[in-house]
C-alpha positions, 0 to 999 in steps of 0.5 A: 770175933775173927776177921771173917765174922766181921767181913760177913757182918759188914757185908750184910749192913746194906741188905739190913739198911734195905730191909729196915724201911717200912715202906720197902717192907710193905713192897717186899710182903706185897710182892710175896703175895701177888708178883709180878707187879708194875710200878703202878700196881704197887703204888695202887696198893700203898700210900706212896707216890709213884716216884717214891715207890720207884725210889724204894724199888731201886734200893730193893734191886740194888740189894738184889731183893727184887728182879725186874722184867720187861715185857713190852712197855711194862716193867715188872717187879718180883722178888729175888731173895736168893742172894740175900738168903745165902748171905744171911746164912753165911752170917748165921753160920759164922756167928754160930762158929764164933759162939761155940 
């Protein structure tokens, strides 16, 4: 496997780690159904505490899987999958080239 393939795969590891948690998966699926949502609205739909939801949202934000928009005193979260999609497509293309 070439260095580019290794680098691309390693660049995806934090994304894979963020997506591997079932609670974060639940948040992503919830936002896919009804975005934008506040932390309180997300908490109402899950079995997690508000601080736990905030923790998971921070991890998702750090990986650019969700975005945050401030409206007055409310903070709304939405899915932001563009960067993740680009990274995963690059990984698939790199792997396909290595397997030819």
